[in-house]
N, C-alpha and C positions, 0 to 999 in steps of 0.2 A: 386663502388656501394655496398651498404650493401646487404648481402644475406638474411637478415631477414626483415620481414614486421611487423611493430608494429600496434597496434590498433590506431584508430583515436583519436586525443587528446580530452579528456573529455568523451570518451566512453570506459568503462572498462569491462573486463571479470569478471564474478562472479563465483567463484568456492570454493571448500573446505568449511571452516566454514561459509563463507559468503553465499554460496549457501544453506547450511543447515539452516541458519538464515532466508534467503529469503523464503524457503519452509515452515518453521515453522510459520513464520508470516502470510503468505498467507493462509495456512491450518487452522490456529487458527481463522483468521478473517472470512474465508469462512464458517466454521462450525457455528460461531456465527451469521453471516448474515442470513444463512438459518433458524436459530431458530427465527429470527425476521421477517421471511416471504419474504426475498429478493430472487430474481432469477438472474442468470448470463446473461450477454449480451456480445458478442464479437464484437468489433468495428474495422474498418479499421485503419491502421496506417497512411494512406495518405488520405487527404481530400482536397476539393477545398479551395483555399485561402480565397475566399469570405465568407466562413462559419466563419472563425475566425475574419475577419475584421468586420463582422456584429455583432458577439456575444461578443468577447472580447473587441473590441473598436479599432478604427483606430489609436488613439493617445496613446495607451498603449505601454510600453516598449516591450512587447512580440511581437506585430505586427510590430512595427517600427524597432526593432533592432535584435530580437532573433529568429525569425522563419527561418527554413530551407525551402526556396521557390525555385521551379524549374518549368520549362516549359516542358511538355512531347511532344511526337512526333505529337500529334494532335493539339498542340498549347494551351492546357489547362494549366492554372497556378495553380499548386498544392503545398501543403505544408505537411511536416511531422508534425503530430499533436503535438502542444505544451502543450495541456491539454485535458482532456477527456470529460468534461461536454458538450461542444458544439457538439461533435460528437454523444454523447448519445441523446441529444435533437434532432439533425438532424434525427437520426434513429427512434425516437418516432414519429416525425412528418411524415417522409416518409412512415412509415408502419402503421400509425394510431394506435399505440399500446395502447393508453389510452382508446379510444372508450367509454368515459364516466365513466371509472373505474379507481381506484387507481392503479398505476404501481410502483413497488419497484424493482429497478435494481442495479446490481453492476458489475464492470469490473476490470480487472487487466491487466497492460501492460506497454510498454515503451512509454515515451514522449520525445520530442526533443526540446531543446532550445540552441541557440548558445550563451551561457554565458561564463564568465571567470571561468574555472574549479577551484574548491577548495574543501576542505573537506565538504562532504554533499551536494555538488552542482556539477552536471555533465551535459554534453551536451546530453547524453542519460541517462535518469533516469526512474524509474518505479513508478507508482502510483496505488493504489487501490482506486477506486472511487465508491461512493454510491449516488444514486439519487432516490428521491420520487416525483412522479407526481400525481397531483390531490387532494392535501390536502393543504388548505390555513390557517388552524387554527394552533395556536402555539404549540399544543402537538406534531406535526410532527417535529418541530425544536428541541424540548426538547428530544424527543425519540431518534433522531439521536445523539445528544450529549451524552445521557445516554448510547447508544450503544458503542460509542467510549470509554467512561469511563469503561464500562464492558470489552472492549478489553484490555485496559491497565492492568486491574486486571488479566485477563486470561494470559497475557504475563509476568506478574510479574513486570511491569514497574510502578514505583511510582515517585512522585516528579514533575510531569508535572503540569503546571499552565494553567488553562482555562481562556482565555480572551474573552470578549463578548462585542458587540456593536450593535446598530441599525442604519442602514443607512436610514430608513424611506422609504416613497414612492417616486416616481419620482417627485411629486409636492413638497414634503418636501425638497428633495435634491436640487431642482431648487432654492427654496427660500434661503436655506442655502448657496448655491454656491454664490449667490449675496453678502451675508453678508461676507463670507470668502474671496472672491476676494477683496472686499473693505478693509478688514483688512490687507491683505498682500500688497495691493497697498500702504497703509499708511507706511508700513515698507519695502518698495521695496529694499532699500539699504542693508538690512540685509539678503536678499535672496541669495542663491548660484545660479550658472548659471543654474543648472538643475531645480531648483524651479522656476526661472524666466521663463523658457520655459514652465513648467507645468502650470504656472499661466494663460497662454493664452489657453491651451488645456485641461488640466485635473487638476484643482486646488486642488481637494480633495486628490490627490496623494502626494501633498506637506506634508500632515500630516503624511505620511508614510516614510518620509525622515530619513535616518540613520546618517546624518551629525550631529556630536555632537554640532557644532556651531549653529545649527538651533533649538535645542531642547527647549531652553527657549522661543523662539518666537512661536514655535508650541504649547507649553504648555499653553501659554497665549491666544491662538487663540479662537474664539467663538466655542462652542461645538455643534455638530450636534444634540445631544440628547436634547438640549434646544430648538430646532426648529422643533421637530416632531409634527405632528398633533395628535389629540386625539386617532384616531384609531391605528396609529403607536405606540404611547406610551403605549396604553393598550396591544397591541400584545407583545411588549417587556417586559412589567411587568409580563404578564402571562408566558412567557418563563422562566423568572427568578424565578417565583413562583414554576413552575414545578421542576426546578433544586433544589430549596430549599427543596421541599418536598422529593426529591430523595437523599438529602444529598450530592449533587455535588457542591463543592466549586467553585466559579468563581469570577472574578473581571471585572468591566466595564472599558473598555479602550476606551475613546472618540476618540482617534486617529486611532483606528483600522478601516481601510477602505477597505482592500483587494486590489489586483492589477488588478481586472477585472471589466469592466464596467457593467456587467449584474446583479450584486448583488443588492438586496434591503432588507429592514428590517433587520432581524437577520444576523449577521456575527460573526464567532468565530474562534479562533485559540487555539491549544494546543501547549505549548512552553516548551522547556527544556533549561537549562543553561549548559548542558554537551557537546554541539556540537559547541561552539563558536558562530560565527555570524549566522550560519544556524540553528537557534533554533526552528523554526516552524516545527513540525512533522506531524501535521494534521490541515486542515483548510477548512472552508466551509461557507455555509449560504444559504439564500433564494434568488431565482431568478424568481419571479413570471411573469416577462414580457418576458423572453427569448424564450419560446415556440412560442408565437405570433410573436416575432421578427424574428424567423427563418422561419416563414411561416405557423405555425399551429394555431389552435384555442386557445384563451386565456386559459391558464392552469397554476395554481399555482405549484411551484416546490421548492424543497430544497434538498441540498446534501452536500457532503464533499469529499475531497481527502486526502490521507495520503501518505507521501513520504517513499517508502519502504527502500531505501538506508539509510535514516536517522534513521529509526526505527531499521534496521539491526545493525547499528553502536551502538545504545543504548543497544541492546540485547547482543552484543559481549563485549562492554566495561564494562558492569555490570555483565557479566558472567551469563546471564539469559537463555542461550540456553540449553535446556535439552539434556542430553547425549543420543545419539542414535548410537548403534553399526552398523557396516556395515552388520553383519550377526547375526542371532540367533544360527544357527548351521552351522558347516563347515564340508563338506564331504571330508574325507581323503581317497584316493584310492591308495593302495600299491600293486604293481605288475601289469603286463600287463593284466592279466586276470580279474582284478577288474575295469579297466577303463570304459568300456562300461556299466557294471552293475551299477557303481556309478552314471552315468548320468541318467539311468532309475530310480534309487532310488531317486535322487534329484527331478526329474520331478514328480514322484508319490507323494512325500511329498508336493510339491508346489500345486498340485491339491487337495490333501486331506486337507491341512492346508493353505488356501490362504493368511493368514496374517503372516505366518512364513517366516522369511528371511533366505533362504537357499543358501549358497555359495558353489559351487563345485570347488575343487582345479583344477587349469588349469596350463598346462605346465610341468606336472610331478614333479619329485623331490623325494628325499629320504623321509623316514618316518619322520626324524627329521626336515627337511626343511619345510615339509608340516605342521607340528605342529607349527612351528614358524609363518607361514602364518595364521594358524587358530587362534593363540593367538593374532596376530596383527589385525585381523578382528574384534575383540571384541566379538566374538561368545561365548555363554555360554557353548556350548557343541561341541565336535568334534564327528562326526560319522565315525567310522573307519571301512573300508571295504577292506579286503585283499582277496586273492584267497581262503583261507580256509573258511573265512566267506561267500564268495559267494557260495561255495559248500554246506555249511550248512544252507544257507538262513538266516544268522544272521548278526547283525550289532553291533559293539562295540560302546557304548555310553559313551564317556569320558568327565567328567566335566573339564572345563578349568578355573574355578574361585573358586576352592576349595570347591565344593559341595559334595565331596565324591569320591568313587572309580569307576573305569570303570565297566560297567555291560553289559552282552550280551543280546540282545533283538531280538526276531524273526522279520524277515523282515515284515511279515503281521501285527505284533502287534506294529510296530514302531510308526505309526502315533498316535495311542491312547496313547502310552507311552509318546511321546513328548507333546501331548495335556495335560497330567497330569502334566508334568514338568513345562509347561508354562501356567498353568490353569488361572492365573490372567492376562495374557497378550493376549492369542489367543482368 
């Protein structure tokens, strides 16, 4: 028997540069979302299976094949959440969060799908989701897309392609479904087995097939955009007009249908070619009927989710992660009589300068070994405290990155001195 226990297949640890990329992405997005008026919501990881069957769709791959489902001791059938929108809608309905007002929410956390693990696709993955409730007009769709475009700019990510489509209303889709099914029945022999199954359950998903042998058939299929009613067409044209006004380039992809049943009207995806088959890094759209479907009052809604692991991979592959040292200053304590005063000094600096990263040497060591640790931490300065300095209530401030010579600073003046050294940072 092996003495070590490995992580579950498809569920990975995130540490080192990946963890830094994760935090940088979430911090950047959170700051931007707050500027747009969004507020955070924290959602349970476990929900009742019924929620996802009712919202995502019983015949979708997620519900049929990919959810982690289990029965608890009370006999309730539960699932690890495979996506965040359904849970967010459930919370809005359960707590009556809209109350006739617009609600703008965002959340971050793990999702779970039992898929075949590959680069950019894991069984536990993380999403940042954004939802707007109470606005049915197209500027809400366009503003969310503009928000994502601004996020790519803030992160330094370029070269993403925005694809856009309209699924229309439920009536438009119902009419289109009849035309599409008739078309594929005429070419039934050209369908692969998965498409034949979907023809009876969810024919729009055939348009999303990645089978290269199916692409010519899909390309020639009737287009949903040709079957929109006037209201749906006007909504889509206005979304595109807003994007044109904002200078956001996009292409209309008639085969873009998304994998979840609750979408209507606008759907969109941001795509990269740098991650192989897993090219979608952010996707979303409008879901005006979902709140009522979950049990609430009719409420228009639109949102998106971005895959954190995929965006992390882009940041790291393109070397876009900004350098962040472990410490700004490293406290070197030499001699037994300097150990306790060094900890007091470090805590006083943390209190006086809350944004200063102060690392206190731990585990003792010689003067030379401590300076090696200080250098490795990336700190700009070492604060040298020996028994003589303790007696004189002074601290040696030693530049570690070639900024000059060491100077002695009084203990009581140290915080102000460091404030001056890091004037553009603290």
